[in-house]
N, C-alpha and C positions, 0 to 999 in steps of 0.2 A: 188425809183427806180436802179438810180443808185449805192445808196448805197449795194442793196441787190447785184446788180451784181457784187460789187468789193468784197462783202464779200463771195460769192460764186466762184468767181475767185481763192481768197486766198485759200479757203478752197479745191477747186480742183487744187491749187499747190501743197499745203502742204502731198495733198494725193498722188498725182504722185512721189512728192518727197518722201516719206516714202516708198511707193513701190520701187524706184531707190536705195534707203538706203539696202532695206533690201533682192534685189535681189543682187546687190553688196556683200554685205556678205556673201549669199549665195555661188555665185562664188568661194570669197578667200578662204571660207571654201572649196568647193568642189577639186578649183586648190593645195590646203596646204595637202589635205588628197592624192591625187597622185603623187604628189612632196615629200612627206615623205614615200611612200610605207610603209606605216604603220600599223599593223594590229594583234589583241590580236592570233589566229591562227598564226601566221606569230613569233609571240615573244614566245610563248607557245611550237613550234616547234624548235626554237635556243635555246631555255633554257632546251630543255631536249633533241635534238639530240647534241647540241655542245657545252652548259653548259655558251649559252653568254645572259645575262640577260643586254643587253644593251638594248633591244626594251621595256623592261621593263619598265626600268629606266623611259625610256623617256614618255612612258605611262603616268605613273604617275607625272613627268613634267606637262604632260597635264593638271593635276587633278588640277595641283598648279598655274598653270598658270589662269584658268580658275576662280580660287578661291582669286585670286589679281583680275581680272577684274572685279569682283561683287562686290568688297569691292572700287576700282575707282569710278568704274558705279554708287553705292550708291544703286545697286539690292539684292534682296535674290535670293537668286538659288532655284528655286521652282519644287517640282514634280507633273506630274500629277493628282497623285491618293497617297494614305497611302499605305503603305507601307504592303503586304500580311504576316499573322501567318510565324513563323522561317519555320516549317513544310511544307510548299506550297511554300515557295521563295526555299529554299533548292530543294525540286522539278522540282519547275520554271527553278532554275538555272542551273541544270543538264541537263535539257529539251533545253535553249538555247544552253550551250556546246555542244550537241548532233548534235542540227540544222546546228549550227559553223562548224560543224567536217565534216557533211555532205554537205554543201553548198561548203565549202574549203574557206571559210572568213567570217570576223565577219565583223560587219555595216560599219565601218571603210575601211575595205578590200573589199568589194562590191565597193562600191562608186567608188573606187581607179580603180577595176579591168575594172569597167562599163565603167569610163573617156577612158582606155586604147581598148574602141573599144568592149570588150567582151560581145558581145551585153546580152550574157545566165544568164549573173548576172542581168539584169532587170527582169527575173521571180525569184531573191530573195525576192526584194520587192515587185514583184503581186503575193507573198506567203503570206507577212507580212499584202499586203493590205487586202487581204482574210482572216485574221485571224481580224484583226482592225474593218473591215466593218462589219463581224458577230456576234461581240461586240457590236457594232452603233446599231445593228438589236434587237440582242438577252439580248441586256443588260449583258453580262456573267459575268463581274465580278460587279456587284452592280452602283450604281452613285459614280462616285471618290469626293473624297472631296482633293483637291489641298494641300499640303503642304509646308509651307517655312521654311526658319532656316539660320541663319548667319554662314558666315564659320569660325570655332572654333577657329581658329588665328589670333591675328594679321596680319595688313599688313607687320610690319616688322619682325616676327616671319616665314612668307609662304615665305620672300626675302631667308631671311637665310636656309630655307629649299629647295627650289630651287636651292641656290646656294650649298647645299650639295650635292643634287640629281644629279648638271650636272657634280663640282668632280667626281663623283662613275661613272656619264657615262664613262667621259672622261680619268678616270682611266682603265675600264675594257676593254675599245674599242679603247686603244693605239695598239694593238697585234693584232686589227679584221680587218675587212673589212665595218665595220660599218660605215657609212658617217655621221660624229661627227655634224659639219657645219650644215646640209641639215635635221638632224631630230631636232635638237634643234629651228632651224626657221620654221620646220613645227607643231614643237608643241607649239609654240607659240602662232604662225596664231591660229591653231587650237581651241586650250585654250579661247583666247580673241576674237576671232572671235565668237563661239558657245555662249559668256558670254553674247556678247553684241546684239548678234539676239535678245537672250531670251530678251534683252527690247524691243526691237521692236515687237516680235513675243511673248508675253508670254509662258512660258513652253514650250520654244523648245526645239525639240530633233529632230538627223535623225528621231529616228523610228517615233517617235509621229508625225512628217511631213508628214510621210506615211500616216497614219491614220486619220489625220484631213483634206485631199483632200477633204472630205466629208462632214465635218462640214463646214469647214472653208477655202472652196477649190479655190480660188485668192490666196490667201495670202502663204497657204501649196503647193502650185503648182508652183505658183512663189519660192519658195526657191529649192524646189526637182530640178525646170530644169535648174534654174540658178548653184547649188551645182553639179548637173551631167554635166554642160557645162565648167564650171570652171577647174572639172576634166579631162575634152575633152580636151581642150585646153592646160593644164599642161603637159600631155601626146603627145601631138602636138609640142609641143615648143622642149620637152624633146627626142623626138625621132625624129622630124626634117618629119615628115608626117601622114596625117591621115587615119585612117584605120577603119572599120568596119569588123568584122568576126561573123557571125550570126551562131547560135549552130550546128554547125557539126552534132551532133547527137540528136537521142529524149534523151538520157542515160544523156547526159550533160544537158539538157533542167528539165528532172525527176529531176535531185538532186538538182539543185539550186530551184527547185519553192520547192520540201518536204522540204529543208536547211531551206527557208522560212518561210515556215508554222510552222515547229519548232520551229525557234527562236520567231516568230510571237507570237506563244502558250507562249512561256517564256516570252517575253516582257511584253506581258499582265498581266500577273499573278503576275513579282515579285514587284513592275511595274517596265518595263524600260528595252532597250537592254544594250550593253555593253558602249553604247557611253554615256547613258544617266548616268547607273552606273559612268562614270569618269567623266562626265560632269558636273551631276547636285548632284549625291547623294554625291561622294565623295567631292566636293567643301563645301558640308553644313555640312558637319562630321558627315554623320549619318553611321551608325555600319553596320546596313543593307546591303549598298552598296559596304562596303566591305565585308563581308559575301558573298554575292550573286555575286561577284566577283573573290571572290579564287575560291567559289565555280564551278563557271563556268568555269577557269580555270585550275580548280583538274577535273575535267570530261574530257576535252579537253586533258590534259597530258596522260591519260587512254588509253583512245582510239590512243594517237598518239604512246605511250609505244608499246599498244597493235597491232595497225593495220597499223604504220606510218604514214606519214603524204603528204597531198597531197599542204598543204602551200608551196607559193611560191610567192615571190617580184616581184615587175614588174617596177623598175626602178632601 
């Protein structure tokens, strides 16, 4: 009996320790997303309107950091499901890009804005949850078959690529307002933390953590709450105050909800949102991830050039 009790106690300790580690990693991930003020929408706006590619180079660094972490951890980047046929993927990537434009932020940006107390961005994740919940009920995409692949480059080659990206971004940032050190720290933290989280919560991504609240409620909810908390604490430290702003108008609520619905549907079909493409698809060397991300950015660029941009940095 004593041996059994001891075994149960050890198992309980390991379970709680695992939850603590997962929660801590989620907190760090949210903190870094808010601290870096990084978003594909902001990066595209700066590229189109100001000819500033620094944030795009930083996003590329994030993918390289993730690939390096996967190799060091001896883990394979894994997608929740196989890639859609190219014609479907093109439509889904455009749909996701339109959703980002309507929402006013990508997945990274939504976490950052939510941490800043802009509670209307909570409706973005509600919209994503609605679509992914419908998929769990009606099996819209069929039974997903997870796919895994090793990063296409060796560790040494990835370190060289990372160094090149850092040099390029330093060069284009010298005469701009981009905070080089803050972006460097944030991108490294996001890439490494995301890859580490996937080791304890297989096939993790921010988008899938929202949808999997139904099938894996404890782990996914823990990650999401801790990620939001980390973003909130980052904003509190940076702004020296705690503030929550309820949506000022129903127009704001509807924009975030519709944007979330479009992003959720696009992420369902690709599969994956911009976070999954950057932190899982590109590290595994999938050409589909590159194509989907490029099309998403192209859709955003067309909309920005035609209608302007509501993207805004929060730090």
